[in-house]
ChimeraX commands (.cxc) that place a marker at each C-alpha (Angstrom):
marker #1 position 170.04,74.70,32.63 radius 0.5
marker #1 position 172.59,73.53,30.19 radius 0.5
marker #1 position 176.22,74.52,31.21 radius 0.5
marker #1 position 177.34,74.78,27.67 radius 0.5
marker #1 position 175.44,76.49,24.71 radius 0.5
marker #1 position 177.58,76.45,21.72 radius 0.5
marker #1 position 176.79,78.98,18.38 radius 0.5
marker #1 position 178.65,79.70,14.97 radius 0.5
marker #1 position 178.65,76.77,12.93 radius 0.5
marker #1 position 177.46,76.66,9.39 radius 0.5
marker #1 position 178.29,75.34,6.03 radius 0.5
marker #1 position 181.33,76.98,4.66 radius 0.5
marker #1 position 183.62,75.86,0.99 radius 0.5
marker #1 position 187.03,74.25,1.74 radius 0.5
marker #1 position 189.56,76.79,2.85 radius 0.5
marker #1 position 186.94,78.95,4.45 radius 0.5
marker #1 position 186.79,79.76,7.95 radius 0.5
marker #1 position 184.37,79.78,10.84 radius 0.5
marker #1 position 184.37,80.94,14.63 radius 0.5
marker #1 position 182.75,79.25,17.24 radius 0.5
marker #1 position 181.14,80.33,20.44 radius 0.5
marker #1 position 180.74,78.69,23.69 radius 0.5
marker #1 position 179.09,80.61,26.43 radius 0.5
marker #1 position 179.21,78.66,29.63 radius 0.5
marker #1 position 176.57,79.43,32.44 radius 0.5
marker #1 position 178.11,81.14,35.35 radius 0.5
marker #1 position 175.83,79.53,37.97 radius 0.5
marker #1 position 176.97,76.01,37.10 radius 0.5
marker #1 position 180.75,76.22,37.64 radius 0.5
marker #1 position 183.51,78.95,38.04 radius 0.5
marker #1 position 184.45,79.52,34.45 radius 0.5
marker #1 position 187.50,81.71,34.49 radius 0.5
marker #1 position 189.04,78.94,37.03 radius 0.5
marker #1 position 188.53,75.95,34.79 radius 0.5
marker #1 position 190.03,74.36,31.21 radius 0.5
marker #1 position 187.36,74.48,28.72 radius 0.5
marker #1 position 187.91,72.13,25.93 radius 0.5
marker #1 position 186.57,71.90,21.88 radius 0.5
marker #1 position 185.58,68.70,21.00 radius 0.5
marker #1 position 183.68,67.52,17.74 radius 0.5
marker #1 position 181.54,64.13,16.36 radius 0.5
marker #1 position 181.52,63.31,12.89 radius 0.5
marker #1 position 178.64,60.88,11.63 radius 0.5
marker #1 position 179.58,57.53,12.72 radius 0.5
marker #1 position 182.85,58.41,14.68 radius 0.5
marker #1 position 183.18,59.04,18.21 radius 0.5
marker #1 position 183.61,62.26,19.84 radius 0.5
marker #1 position 187.07,63.72,19.67 radius 0.5
marker #1 position 189.29,66.62,21.53 radius 0.5
marker #1 position 189.93,69.34,19.05 radius 0.5
marker #1 position 191.50,71.82,21.52 radius 0.5
marker #1 position 191.69,73.28,24.89 radius 0.5
marker #1 position 192.38,76.30,26.75 radius 0.5
marker #1 position 193.51,76.27,30.75 radius 0.5
marker #1 position 192.33,79.19,33.25 radius 0.5
marker #1 position 196.04,80.49,32.25 radius 0.5
marker #1 position 195.16,80.78,28.96 radius 0.5
marker #1 position 197.81,77.65,28.20 radius 0.5
marker #1 position 196.33,76.27,24.63 radius 0.5
marker #1 position 196.61,72.91,23.36 radius 0.5
marker #1 position 195.37,71.33,19.74 radius 0.5
marker #1 position 195.06,68.30,18.39 radius 0.5
marker #1 position 197.25,67.18,15.72 radius 0.5
marker #1 position 194.84,67.17,13.04 radius 0.5
marker #1 position 193.99,70.98,13.58 radius 0.5
marker #1 position 197.30,72.27,14.89 radius 0.5
marker #1 position 198.29,75.61,12.71 radius 0.5
marker #1 position 194.76,76.20,11.44 radius 0.5
marker #1 position 192.35,76.31,14.70 radius 0.5
marker #1 position 192.95,78.86,17.54 radius 0.5
marker #1 position 191.30,78.55,20.80 radius 0.5
marker #1 position 190.96,81.72,23.14 radius 0.5
marker #1 position 188.67,82.84,25.96 radius 0.5
marker #1 position 186.66,86.17,27.48 radius 0.5
marker #1 position 186.40,85.15,31.22 radius 0.5
marker #1 position 184.43,88.17,31.31 radius 0.5
marker #1 position 181.73,87.25,28.96 radius 0.5
marker #1 position 182.30,83.06,30.21 radius 0.5
marker #1 position 183.14,82.38,26.58 radius 0.5
marker #1 position 185.57,80.09,24.59 radius 0.5
marker #1 position 185.95,80.72,21.30 radius 0.5
marker #1 position 187.25,78.61,18.45 radius 0.5
marker #1 position 188.78,80.30,15.36 radius 0.5
marker #1 position 188.75,77.72,12.31 radius 0.5
marker #1 position 190.63,79.09,9.10 radius 0.5
marker #1 position 191.70,76.76,6.21 radius 0.5
marker #1 position 188.78,74.54,7.23 radius 0.5
marker #1 position 188.68,70.80,5.02 radius 0.5
marker #1 position 185.56,68.52,4.61 radius 0.5
marker #1 position 187.36,66.35,7.58 radius 0.5
marker #1 position 186.12,68.77,9.59 radius 0.5
marker #1 position 182.78,68.53,9.13 radius 0.5
marker #1 position 180.93,67.51,12.52 radius 0.5
marker #1 position 178.90,68.81,15.42 radius 0.5
marker #1 position 181.38,70.71,17.54 radius 0.5
marker #1 position 180.70,70.94,21.66 radius 0.5
marker #1 position 182.82,72.55,24.37 radius 0.5
marker #1 position 183.00,71.30,28.17 radius 0.5
marker #1 position 185.41,70.49,31.05 radius 0.5
marker #1 position 188.10,68.23,29.92 radius 0.5
marker #1 position 188.01,66.58,33.52 radius 0.5
marker #1 position 184.72,66.50,35.83 radius 0.5
marker #1 position 182.91,66.53,32.31 radius 0.5
marker #1 position 179.15,68.41,32.99 radius 0.5
marker #1 position 176.38,67.47,30.80 radius 0.5
marker #1 position 176.99,68.28,26.85 radius 0.5
marker #1 position 175.19,70.94,25.16 radius 0.5
marker #1 position 173.30,70.84,21.83 radius 0.5
marker #1 position 176.46,71.55,19.91 radius 0.5
marker #1 position 176.68,73.56,16.59 radius 0.5
marker #1 position 177.33,71.68,13.09 radius 0.5
marker #1 position 180.05,72.48,10.85 radius 0.5
marker #1 position 179.79,71.36,7.16 radius 0.5
marker #1 position 182.76,71.97,5.13 radius 0.5
marker #1 position 182.06,71.29,1.29 radius 0.5
marker #1 position 185.03,70.40,-1.13 radius 0.5
marker link #1:1,2 radius 0.2
marker link #1:2,3 radius 0.2
marker link #1:3,4 radius 0.2
marker link #1:4,5 radius 0.2
marker link #1:5,6 radius 0.2
marker link #1:6,7 radius 0.2
marker link #1:7,8 radius 0.2
marker link #1:8,9 radius 0.2
marker link #1:9,10 radius 0.2
marker link #1:10,11 radius 0.2
marker link #1:11,12 radius 0.2
marker link #1:12,13 radius 0.2
marker link #1:13,14 radius 0.2
marker link #1:14,15 radius 0.2
marker link #1:15,16 radius 0.2
marker link #1:16,17 radius 0.2
marker link #1:17,18 radius 0.2
marker link #1:18,19 radius 0.2
marker link #1:19,20 radius 0.2
marker link #1:20,21 radius 0.2
marker link #1:21,22 radius 0.2
marker link #1:22,23 radius 0.2
marker link #1:23,24 radius 0.2
marker link #1:24,25 radius 0.2
marker link #1:25,26 radius 0.2
marker link #1:26,27 radius 0.2
marker link #1:27,28 radius 0.2
marker link #1:28,29 radius 0.2
marker link #1:29,30 radius 0.2
marker link #1:30,31 radius 0.2
marker link #1:31,32 radius 0.2
marker link #1:32,33 radius 0.2
marker link #1:33,34 radius 0.2
marker link #1:34,35 radius 0.2
marker link #1:35,36 radius 0.2
marker link #1:36,37 radius 0.2
marker link #1:37,38 radius 0.2
marker link #1:38,39 radius 0.2
marker link #1:39,40 radius 0.2
marker link #1:40,41 radius 0.2
marker link #1:41,42 radius 0.2
marker link #1:42,43 radius 0.2
marker link #1:43,44 radius 0.2
marker link #1:44,45 radius 0.2
marker link #1:45,46 radius 0.2
marker link #1:46,47 radius 0.2
marker link #1:47,48 radius 0.2
marker link #1:48,49 radius 0.2
marker link #1:49,50 radius 0.2
marker link #1:50,51 radius 0.2
marker link #1:51,52 radius 0.2
marker link #1:52,53 radius 0.2
marker link #1:53,54 radius 0.2
marker link #1:54,55 radius 0.2
marker link #1:55,56 radius 0.2
marker link #1:56,57 radius 0.2
marker link #1:57,58 radius 0.2
marker link #1:58,59 radius 0.2
marker link #1:59,60 radius 0.2
marker link #1:60,61 radius 0.2
marker link #1:61,62 radius 0.2
marker link #1:62,63 radius 0.2
marker link #1:63,64 radius 0.2
marker link #1:64,65 radius 0.2
marker link #1:65,66 radius 0.2
marker link #1:66,67 radius 0.2
marker link #1:67,68 radius 0.2
marker link #1:68,69 radius 0.2
marker link #1:69,70 radius 0.2
marker link #1:70,71 radius 0.2
marker link #1:71,72 radius 0.2
marker link #1:72,73 radius 0.2
marker link #1:73,74 radius 0.2
marker link #1:74,75 radius 0.2
marker link #1:75,76 radius 0.2
marker link #1:76,77 radius 0.2
marker link #1:77,78 radius 0.2
marker link #1:78,79 radius 0.2
marker link #1:79,80 radius 0.2
marker link #1:80,81 radius 0.2
marker link #1:81,82 radius 0.2
marker link #1:82,83 radius 0.2
marker link #1:83,84 radius 0.2
marker link #1:84,85 radius 0.2
marker link #1:85,86 radius 0.2
marker link #1:86,87 radius 0.2
marker link #1:87,88 radius 0.2
marker link #1:88,89 radius 0.2
marker link #1:89,90 radius 0.2
marker link #1:90,91 radius 0.2
marker link #1:91,92 radius 0.2
marker link #1:92,93 radius 0.2
marker link #1:93,94 radius 0.2
marker link #1:94,95 radius 0.2
marker link #1:95,96 radius 0.2
marker link #1:96,97 radius 0.2
marker link #1:97,98 radius 0.2
marker link #1:98,99 radius 0.2
marker link #1:99,100 radius 0.2
marker link #1:100,101 radius 0.2
marker link #1:101,102 radius 0.2
marker link #1:102,103 radius 0.2
marker link #1:103,104 radius 0.2
marker link #1:104,105 radius 0.2
marker link #1:105,106 radius 0.2
marker link #1:106,107 radius 0.2
marker link #1:107,108 radius 0.2
marker link #1:108,109 radius 0.2
marker link #1:109,110 radius 0.2
marker link #1:110,111 radius 0.2
marker link #1:111,112 radius 0.2
marker link #1:112,113 radius 0.2
marker link #1:113,114 radius 0.2
marker link #1:114,115 radius 0.2
marker link #1:115,116 radius 0.2
view
């Protein structure tokens, strides 16, 4: 069973918004006790960290998205969200979620395409 399933991506114009969801399989690990991160991989580039949220809901963001993206979690739904506002073409990538430490297998991700 895939530990994470990402959804919510799509095609949006620059300046637009999207909300991504990451649903974790409850049978793989205790979701509420873990920090979860969002990552992205653009064509021809390495996967990079975007944001993370701890079990206490402490958040952290990459400099490139700070002030535009907001990460949140709903432990009752085993879900982490990424609200993305003021999107830029540079945000175009496949977005994934995972644990920053003791990384589990990667899901399919969700494609975000921002047109200029």
